[in-house]
MDAnalysis code that builds the backbone (N, CA, C; Angstrom):
import MDAnalysis as mda
import numpy as np

u = mda.Universe.empty(528, n_residues=176, atom_resindex=np.repeat(np.arange(176), 3), trajectory=True)
u.add_TopologyAttr("name", ["N", "CA", "C"] * 176)
u.add_TopologyAttr("resid", np.arange(1, 177))
u.add_TopologyAttr("resname", ["MET", "ILE", "LEU", "PRO", "LYS", "ALA", "PHE", "LYS", "TRP", "VAL", "LEU", "ARG", "ILE", "LEU", "LEU", "ILE", "PHE", "ALA", "ILE", "THR", "LEU", "THR", "LEU", "PRO", "VAL", "VAL", "PHE", "LEU", "GLY", "PRO", "LEU", "TRP", "HIS", "TRP", "LYS", "ASN", "GLY", "ASP", "PHE", "ILE", "TYR", "HIS", "ASN", "GLN", "TRP", "LYS", "ILE", "LEU", "VAL", "ALA", "PRO", "SER", "PHE", "PHE", "VAL", "SER", "ASN", "THR", "ALA", "THR", "GLY", "PRO", "SER", "LEU", "TRP", "LYS", "LEU", "PRO", "VAL", "GLY", "PHE", "PRO", "LEU", "ARG", "HIS", "ASP", "PRO", "TYR", "ALA", "VAL", "ILE", "GLY", "ILE", "SER", "ASP", "LEU", "LYS", "ARG", "PRO", "PHE", "GLU", "TYR", "GLU", "ALA", "ASP", "TYR", "GLN", "THR", "PHE", "ILE", "ASN", "SER", "THR", "GLY", "MET", "VAL", "ALA", "ASP", "THR", "GLN", "ARG", "TYR", "GLN", "PHE", "LEU", "ARG", "GLU", "VAL", "SER", "ILE", "GLY", "THR", "LYS", "PHE", "ALA", "HIS", "CYS", "LEU", "GLU", "TYR", "GLY", "LEU", "PRO", "ASN", "ASN", "SER", "ALA", "LYS", "SER", "PHE", "ALA", "GLN", "CYS", "THR", "VAL", "GLU", "HIS", "SER", "ASN", "LEU", "MET", "VAL", "SER", "PHE", "ARG", "GLY", "HIS", "THR", "LYS", "TYR", "LEU", "PRO", "VAL", "LEU", "VAL", "SER", "THR", "ILE", "ARG", "SER", "MET", "SER", "GLU", "GLN", "SER", "LYS"])
u.atoms.positions = np.array([
    [199.076, -181.615, -113.730],
    [199.175, -182.977, -113.268],
    [200.596, -183.366, -112.878],
    [201.580, -182.884, -113.620],
    [202.971, -183.262, -113.352],
    [203.430, -182.708, -112.011],
    [203.059, -181.499, -111.694],
    [203.500, -180.877, -110.437],
    [203.022, -181.654, -109.207],
    [201.755, -182.019, -109.114],
    [201.355, -182.793, -107.940],
    [202.062, -184.144, -107.849],
    [202.304, -184.805, -108.973],
    [202.975, -186.093, -108.953],
    [204.431, -185.922, -108.487],
    [205.104, -184.908, -108.991],
    [206.481, -184.628, -108.573],
    [206.516, -184.256, -107.092],
    [205.536, -183.500, -106.639],
    [205.460, -183.103, -105.234],
    [205.291, -184.330, -104.337],
    [204.485, -185.278, -104.733],
    [204.304, -186.512, -103.968],
    [205.610, -187.290, -103.874],
    [206.360, -187.337, -104.965],
    [207.643, -188.054, -104.952],
    [208.644, -187.368, -104.029],
    [208.652, -186.063, -104.037],
    [209.549, -185.322, -103.153],
    [209.187, -185.598, -101.695],
    [207.911, -185.607, -101.374],
    [207.466, -185.913, -100.012],
    [207.857, -187.330, -99.614],
    [207.691, -188.275, -100.513],
    [208.079, -189.656, -100.230],
    [209.577, -189.771, -99.957],
    [210.354, -189.120, -100.796],
    [211.817, -189.159, -100.619],
    [212.214, -188.520, -99.298],
    [211.604, -187.393, -98.941],
    [211.899, -186.744, -97.657],
    [211.501, -187.637, -96.482],
    [210.365, -188.308, -96.593],
    [209.923, -189.210, -95.530],
    [210.880, -190.398, -95.394],
    [211.276, -190.982, -96.495],
    [212.222, -192.097, -96.457],
    [213.547, -191.632, -95.856],
    [214.000, -190.450, -96.231],
    [215.250, -189.902, -95.692],
    [215.148, -189.706, -94.170],
    [214.029, -189.133, -93.711],
    [213.844, -188.897, -92.273],
    [213.805, -190.210, -91.495],
    [213.113, -191.200, -92.009],
    [213.041, -192.501, -91.336],
    [214.419, -193.166, -91.320],
    [215.115, -193.116, -92.444],
    [216.448, -193.715, -92.527],
    [217.414, -193.049, -91.568],
    [217.275, -191.752, -91.408],
    [218.170, -191.002, -90.532],
    [217.894, -191.271, -89.054],
    [216.641, -191.442, -88.680],
    [216.282, -191.528, -87.262],
    [216.050, -192.945, -86.740],
    [215.776, -193.905, -87.580],
    [215.456, -195.254, -87.130],
    [216.597, -195.957, -86.390],
    [217.865, -195.812, -86.811],
    [218.934, -196.523, -86.105],
    [219.046, -196.197, -84.614],
    [218.591, -195.043, -84.183],
    [218.683, -194.647, -82.780],
    [217.963, -195.648, -81.879],
    [216.863, -196.213, -82.349],
    [216.090, -197.182, -81.576],
    [216.950, -198.393, -81.207],
    [217.886, -198.752, -82.075],
    [218.659, -199.977, -81.896],
    [220.025, -199.769, -81.241],
    [220.421, -198.525, -80.964],
    [221.751, -198.283, -80.407],
    [221.964, -198.998, -79.075],
    [221.019, -198.850, -78.149],
    [221.142, -199.502, -76.842],
    [221.182, -201.018, -76.942],
    [220.177, -201.636, -77.570],
    [220.196, -203.098, -77.677],
    [221.417, -203.644, -78.426],
    [221.830, -202.973, -79.486],
    [223.014, -203.434, -80.227],
    [224.276, -203.327, -79.386],
    [224.394, -202.228, -78.642],
    [225.571, -202.069, -77.782],
    [225.615, -203.194, -76.746],
    [224.472, -203.487, -76.110],
    [224.422, -204.541, -75.094],
    [224.699, -205.915, -75.712],
    [224.184, -206.167, -76.922],
    [224.426, -207.434, -77.593],
    [225.922, -207.632, -77.846],
    [226.595, -206.561, -78.221],
    [228.020, -206.652, -78.539],
    [228.904, -206.634, -77.294],
    [228.541, -205.831, -76.272],
    [229.434, -205.571, -75.140],
    [228.985, -206.126, -73.798],
    [227.761, -206.593, -73.685],
    [227.261, -207.059, -72.396],
    [226.589, -205.942, -71.623],
    [226.421, -206.137, -70.326],
    [225.668, -205.184, -69.507],
    [226.538, -204.293, -68.629],
    [227.844, -204.499, -68.639],
    [228.733, -203.748, -67.758],
    [229.870, -203.111, -68.530],
    [230.375, -202.011, -67.964],
    [231.630, -201.435, -68.428],
    [232.570, -201.407, -67.234],
    [233.834, -201.284, -67.513],
    [234.841, -201.174, -66.463],
    [235.582, -199.867, -66.664],
    [235.636, -199.091, -65.589],
    [236.379, -197.831, -65.617],
    [237.327, -197.836, -64.422],
    [238.608, -197.820, -64.717],
    [239.632, -197.999, -63.685],
    [239.301, -199.265, -62.910],
    [239.114, -199.181, -61.611],
    [238.820, -200.400, -60.843],
    [237.319, -200.580, -60.596],
    [236.452, -199.851, -61.325],
    [235.014, -199.901, -61.082],
    [234.282, -200.686, -62.164],
    [233.354, -201.522, -61.722],
    [232.442, -202.234, -62.611],
    [231.114, -201.487, -62.557],
    [230.612, -201.055, -63.724],
    [229.442, -200.180, -63.777],
    [228.384, -200.800, -64.695],
    [227.173, -200.948, -64.173],
    [226.054, -201.482, -64.941],
    [225.552, -200.416, -65.919],
    [225.303, -200.820, -67.160],
    [224.731, -199.926, -68.173],
    [223.261, -200.288, -68.313],
    [222.389, -199.299, -68.133],
    [220.939, -199.532, -68.227],
    [220.586, -200.117, -69.597],
    [219.556, -200.960, -69.675],
    [219.249, -201.694, -70.903],
    [219.090, -200.842, -72.163],
    [218.483, -199.686, -72.085],
    [218.256, -198.895, -73.301],
    [219.379, -197.889, -73.567],
    [220.419, -197.912, -72.740],
    [221.539, -196.983, -72.902],
    [222.667, -197.650, -73.683],
    [223.496, -196.822, -74.342],
    [224.707, -197.307, -74.975],
    [225.867, -196.455, -74.479],
    [227.088, -196.883, -74.726],
    [228.270, -196.226, -74.167],
    [229.160, -195.711, -75.283],
    [229.663, -194.503, -75.095],
    [230.716, -193.975, -75.962],
    [231.853, -193.515, -75.056],
    [233.054, -193.647, -75.546],
    [234.218, -193.228, -74.761],
    [234.616, -191.817, -75.153],
    [234.889, -190.998, -74.133],
    [235.322, -189.628, -74.356],
    [236.698, -189.445, -73.722],
    [237.251, -188.273, -73.878],
    [238.574, -187.988, -73.315],
    [238.571, -188.064, -71.792],
    [237.438, -187.764, -71.155],
    [237.374, -187.757, -69.694],
    [236.902, -189.081, -69.106],
    [236.386, -189.982, -69.937],
    [235.896, -191.267, -69.463],
    [234.680, -191.697, -70.251],
    [234.052, -192.809, -69.873],
    [232.883, -193.298, -70.614],
    [231.648, -192.438, -70.369],
    [230.793, -192.370, -71.388],
    [229.503, -191.689, -71.281],
    [228.406, -192.670, -71.658],
    [227.386, -192.757, -70.816],
    [226.240, -193.623, -71.052],
    [225.133, -192.759, -71.640],
    [224.651, -193.103, -72.823],
    [223.697, -192.283, -73.567],
    [222.347, -192.969, -73.722],
    [221.292, -192.150, -73.671],
    [219.937, -192.564, -74.040],
    [219.413, -191.468, -74.959],
    [219.236, -191.813, -76.234],
    [218.747, -190.841, -77.210],
    [217.303, -191.155, -77.563],
    [216.517, -190.123, -77.862],
    [215.100, -190.358, -78.175],
    [214.915, -190.882, -79.592],
    [213.801, -191.547, -79.816],
    [213.416, -191.931, -81.167],
    [213.247, -190.629, -81.944],
    [213.856, -190.576, -83.101],
    [213.779, -189.362, -83.899],
    [215.018, -188.507, -83.823],
    [215.994, -188.902, -82.994],
    [217.241, -188.152, -82.934],
    [217.964, -188.356, -84.264],
    [218.540, -187.389, -84.876],
    [218.875, -186.037, -84.448],
    [217.823, -184.984, -84.747],
    [216.690, -185.386, -85.317],
    [215.640, -184.400, -85.592],
    [214.939, -183.957, -84.318],
    [214.866, -184.836, -83.339],
    [214.286, -184.552, -82.013],
    [215.362, -184.755, -80.966],
    [215.410, -183.890, -79.978],
    [216.447, -184.006, -78.954],
    [215.907, -184.337, -77.565],
    [214.599, -184.362, -77.355],
    [214.054, -184.660, -76.034],
    [213.144, -185.866, -76.114],
    [213.066, -186.672, -75.120],
    [213.888, -186.702, -73.914],
    [215.183, -187.490, -74.155],
    [216.249, -187.009, -73.617],
    [217.540, -187.675, -73.736],
    [218.193, -187.713, -72.361],
    [219.280, -188.461, -72.258],
    [220.058, -188.469, -71.017],
    [221.485, -188.870, -71.354],
    [222.415, -188.292, -70.635],
    [223.807, -188.712, -70.718],
    [224.369, -188.754, -69.299],
    [225.001, -189.872, -68.978],
    [225.645, -190.055, -67.680],
    [227.135, -190.189, -67.958],
    [227.900, -189.221, -67.481],
    [229.336, -189.214, -67.717],
    [230.099, -189.695, -66.498],
    [231.094, -190.520, -66.735],
    [231.951, -191.025, -65.666],
    [233.327, -190.395, -65.873],
    [233.846, -189.731, -64.852],
    [235.170, -189.125, -64.968],
    [235.919, -189.282, -63.642],
    [237.156, -188.868, -63.653],
    [238.011, -189.033, -62.476],
    [238.347, -187.701, -61.838],
    [238.346, -187.701, -60.517],
    [238.858, -186.570, -59.755],
    [240.371, -186.756, -59.601],
    [241.059, -185.676, -59.256],
    [242.514, -185.771, -59.094],
    [242.910, -186.634, -57.902],
    [242.043, -186.676, -56.893],
    [242.329, -187.491, -55.708],
    [241.006, -188.013, -55.152],
    [241.040, -189.019, -54.310],
    [239.790, -189.567, -53.752],
    [238.989, -188.515, -52.976],
    [237.677, -188.580, -53.130],
    [236.763, -187.660, -52.458],
    [236.580, -188.077, -51.001],
    [236.814, -187.141, -50.108],
    [236.570, -187.338, -48.673],
    [235.570, -186.274, -48.237],
    [234.438, -186.721, -47.710],
    [233.327, -185.819, -47.403],
    [233.760, -184.617, -46.558],
    [234.418, -184.864, -45.455],
    [234.764, -183.775, -44.533],
    [235.681, -182.741, -45.187],
    [236.623, -183.191, -45.980],
    [237.606, -182.283, -46.563],
    [237.155, -181.675, -47.892],
    [236.331, -182.383, -48.667],
    [236.080, -181.981, -50.051],
    [234.658, -181.536, -50.366],
    [233.730, -181.713, -49.445],
    [232.331, -181.469, -49.777],
    [232.054, -180.009, -50.143],
    [232.604, -179.072, -49.406],
    [232.355, -177.660, -49.708],
    [232.910, -177.277, -51.079],
    [234.072, -177.792, -51.423],
    [234.646, -177.534, -52.749],
    [233.765, -178.143, -53.831],
    [233.246, -179.346, -53.571],
    [232.332, -180.013, -54.506],
    [231.087, -179.161, -54.725],
    [230.495, -178.641, -53.656],
    [229.305, -177.780, -53.769],
    [229.630, -176.538, -54.595],
    [230.738, -175.889, -54.298],
    [231.096, -174.643, -54.993],
    [231.371, -174.876, -56.474],
    [232.157, -175.893, -56.784],
    [232.508, -176.124, -58.195],
    [231.304, -176.587, -59.008],
    [230.470, -177.444, -58.432],
    [229.269, -177.898, -59.136],
    [228.305, -176.730, -59.332],
    [228.187, -175.885, -58.333],
    [227.332, -174.707, -58.440],
    [227.787, -173.760, -59.534],
    [229.100, -173.587, -59.675],
    [229.623, -172.714, -60.728],
    [229.297, -173.268, -62.111],
    [229.448, -174.575, -62.291],
    [229.122, -175.205, -63.574],
    [227.630, -175.031, -63.861],
    [226.793, -175.266, -62.879],
    [225.337, -175.142, -63.047],
    [224.939, -173.701, -63.371],
    [225.543, -172.738, -62.679],
    [225.221, -171.330, -62.910],
    [225.529, -170.895, -64.334],
    [226.646, -171.360, -64.883],
    [227.016, -170.941, -66.238],
    [226.008, -171.420, -67.275],
    [225.250, -172.451, -66.948],
    [224.254, -172.973, -67.875],
    [222.830, -172.679, -67.424],
    [222.703, -171.746, -66.467],
    [221.417, -171.252, -65.957],
    [220.590, -172.281, -65.205],
    [221.234, -173.280, -64.647],
    [220.543, -174.246, -63.798],
    [220.457, -173.679, -62.388],
    [219.392, -174.046, -61.678],
    [219.219, -173.625, -60.291],
    [219.189, -174.857, -59.386],
    [219.756, -174.691, -58.197],
    [219.846, -175.798, -57.243],
    [218.463, -176.290, -56.863],
    [218.278, -177.618, -56.879],
    [217.007, -178.221, -56.473],
    [217.136, -178.981, -55.162],
    [218.116, -179.892, -55.094],
    [218.216, -180.696, -53.881],
    [219.553, -181.431, -53.821],
    [219.815, -181.939, -52.640],
    [220.980, -182.779, -52.386],
    [220.475, -184.186, -52.127],
    [221.144, -185.174, -52.711],
    [220.715, -186.565, -52.568],
    [221.927, -187.402, -52.169],
    [221.748, -188.231, -51.148],
    [222.776, -189.209, -50.801],
    [222.289, -190.573, -51.255],
    [223.187, -191.319, -51.875],
    [222.835, -192.643, -52.383],
    [223.622, -193.665, -51.581],
    [222.929, -194.562, -50.938],
    [223.587, -195.541, -50.087],
    [223.954, -194.914, -48.751],
    [224.616, -195.648, -47.933],
    [225.039, -195.144, -46.638],
    [226.412, -194.502, -46.802],
    [226.402, -193.186, -46.937],
    [227.626, -192.407, -47.165],
    [228.418, -192.945, -48.347],
    [227.730, -193.349, -49.392],
    [228.408, -193.898, -50.563],
    [228.598, -192.827, -51.635],
    [227.530, -192.181, -52.052],
    [227.617, -191.143, -53.080],
    [226.825, -189.923, -52.639],
    [227.348, -188.768, -53.002],
    [226.703, -187.492, -52.684],
    [226.400, -186.794, -54.004],
    [225.130, -186.437, -54.221],
    [224.713, -185.842, -55.485],
    [224.062, -184.490, -55.242],
    [224.309, -183.581, -56.165],
    [223.645, -182.288, -56.184],
    [222.858, -182.212, -57.480],
    [221.555, -181.921, -57.363],
    [220.695, -181.856, -58.540],
    [220.280, -180.414, -58.799],
    [220.301, -180.050, -60.086],
    [219.933, -178.706, -60.523],
    [218.898, -178.836, -61.634],
    [218.045, -177.817, -61.755],
    [217.032, -177.816, -62.808],
    [216.973, -176.464, -63.489],
    [216.363, -176.433, -64.656],
    [216.173, -175.184, -65.375],
    [214.856, -174.552, -64.932],
    [214.866, -173.271, -64.593],
    [213.623, -172.646, -64.128],
    [212.528, -172.599, -65.201],
    [212.909, -172.535, -66.472],
    [211.910, -172.443, -67.537],
    [211.582, -173.796, -68.166],
    [212.226, -174.877, -67.677],
    [211.954, -176.216, -68.220],
    [212.206, -177.246, -67.118],
    [211.158, -177.584, -66.394],
    [211.308, -178.485, -65.244],
    [211.650, -179.924, -65.647],
    [211.586, -180.237, -66.935],
    [211.900, -181.590, -67.382],
    [213.395, -181.814, -67.566],
    [214.192, -180.746, -67.599],
    [215.636, -180.903, -67.806],
    [216.369, -180.777, -66.484],
    [217.349, -181.653, -66.320],
    [218.062, -181.721, -65.060],
    [219.563, -181.850, -65.298],
    [220.323, -181.392, -64.311],
    [221.770, -181.532, -64.298],
    [222.136, -181.988, -62.897],
    [222.963, -183.008, -62.787],
    [223.378, -183.500, -61.474],
    [224.837, -183.917, -61.532],
    [225.519, -183.735, -60.413],
    [226.868, -184.251, -60.262],
    [226.944, -185.012, -58.954],
    [227.637, -186.150, -59.008],
    [227.758, -187.015, -57.844],
    [229.219, -187.393, -57.637],
    [229.593, -187.470, -56.393],
    [230.918, -187.978, -56.052],
    [230.739, -189.247, -55.237],
    [231.659, -190.153, -55.408],
    [231.600, -191.424, -54.691],
    [232.625, -191.362, -53.563],
    [232.134, -191.539, -52.365],
    [232.964, -191.455, -51.154],
    [234.196, -192.362, -51.240],
    [235.345, -191.822, -50.838],
    [236.627, -192.540, -50.785],
    [237.093, -193.045, -52.151],
    [236.657, -192.394, -53.227],
    [237.129, -192.774, -54.567],
    [237.395, -191.499, -55.358],
    [238.045, -191.651, -56.488],
    [238.265, -190.488, -57.341],
    [237.248, -190.445, -58.486],
    [236.087, -191.046, -58.276],
    [235.051, -191.150, -59.292],
    [234.050, -189.998, -59.195],
    [233.768, -189.373, -60.342],
    [232.741, -188.327, -60.448],
    [231.740, -188.808, -61.488],
    [230.452, -188.725, -61.152],
    [229.391, -189.136, -62.069],
    [228.520, -187.910, -62.338],
    [228.375, -187.564, -63.615],
    [227.585, -186.397, -64.006],
    [226.378, -186.844, -64.816],
    [225.305, -186.083, -64.704],
    [224.071, -186.393, -65.426],
    [223.555, -185.123, -66.071],
    [223.081, -185.261, -67.280],
    [222.381, -184.168, -67.945],
    [221.287, -184.797, -68.791],
    [220.071, -184.255, -68.685],
    [218.994, -184.794, -69.502],
    [217.630, -184.641, -68.858],
    [216.717, -185.467, -69.316],
    [215.332, -185.431, -68.857],
    [215.239, -186.030, -67.450],
    [214.410, -185.426, -66.634],
    [214.273, -185.875, -65.243],
    [213.751, -187.304, -65.130],
    [213.065, -187.803, -66.160],
    [212.559, -189.187, -66.065],
    [213.691, -190.207, -66.051],
    [214.924, -189.788, -66.406],
    [216.065, -190.694, -66.377],
    [216.921, -190.548, -65.112],
    [216.513, -189.707, -64.184],
    [217.250, -189.598, -62.915],
    [217.287, -190.922, -62.145],
    [216.212, -191.720, -62.137],
    [216.305, -193.027, -61.468],
    [217.380, -193.931, -62.082],
    [217.664, -193.766, -63.366],
    [218.733, -194.540, -64.006],
    [220.081, -194.114, -63.431],
    [220.255, -192.821, -63.198],
    [221.485, -192.330, -62.559],
    [221.662, -192.993, -61.199],
    [220.612, -192.994, -60.398],
    [220.673, -193.580, -59.054],
    [220.981, -195.078, -59.133],
    [220.292, -195.796, -60.026],
    [220.543, -197.239, -60.116],
    [221.942, -197.525, -60.666],
    [222.448, -196.669, -61.539],
    [223.810, -196.835, -62.053],
    [224.816, -196.706, -60.919],
    [224.629, -195.702, -60.078],
    [225.553, -195.505, -58.955],
    [225.427, -196.652, -57.951],
    [224.197, -197.066, -57.661],
    [224.008, -198.177, -56.714],
    [224.623, -199.478, -57.214],
    [224.651, -199.657, -58.521],
    [225.163, -200.909, -59.085],
    [226.688, -200.943, -59.173],
    [227.347, -199.815, -59.003],
    [228.800, -199.772, -59.163],
    [229.476, -200.568, -58.051],
    [230.479, -201.312, -58.449],
    [231.239, -202.070, -57.451],
    [232.720, -201.947, -57.786],
    [233.482, -201.849, -56.730],
    [234.931, -201.733, -56.878],
    [235.517, -203.121, -57.066],
    [236.316, -203.257, -58.091],
    [236.957, -204.542, -58.385],
    [238.359, -204.557, -57.774],
    [238.825, -205.713, -57.422],
    [240.166, -205.807, -56.844],
    [241.201, -205.481, -57.910],
    [242.275, -204.875, -57.448],
    [243.315, -204.422, -58.377],
    [244.224, -205.528, -58.793],
])
């Protein structure tokens, strides 16, 4: 009799621990927006943060995160949109081939394969999307914004690719 009762208590404690560990993830996005609003500013750019995303600052710039319920026990579906700076403003005619080559090298090292090229806006942003051959739900994309030194990277579930597009479309340059 004692063993089954002790076993039930251990299961309860493990369940409480798992819920306590994973429940805060649900509130990260709303709490971040409540505290910080809907926009971030990076250099001279105003960038909209999607409602369920939150922002963390890294050495290369801000990262917009969407973590699944159950993280860190579950890792899918997730998304991270990283904002970083190029050394100089991107000019399509002069820099596009270098952008293709460097993005391709990064994708190759992680076994991603080229899927498509996407332009957002009228010559505003140029994106290259890559996918994993053994997991069509995971995607990697890099985008450059024309006439700026802004690079936007995406890694995560393909269902969050529209968030990448809307994030780029919402960006506006602020006066210096």
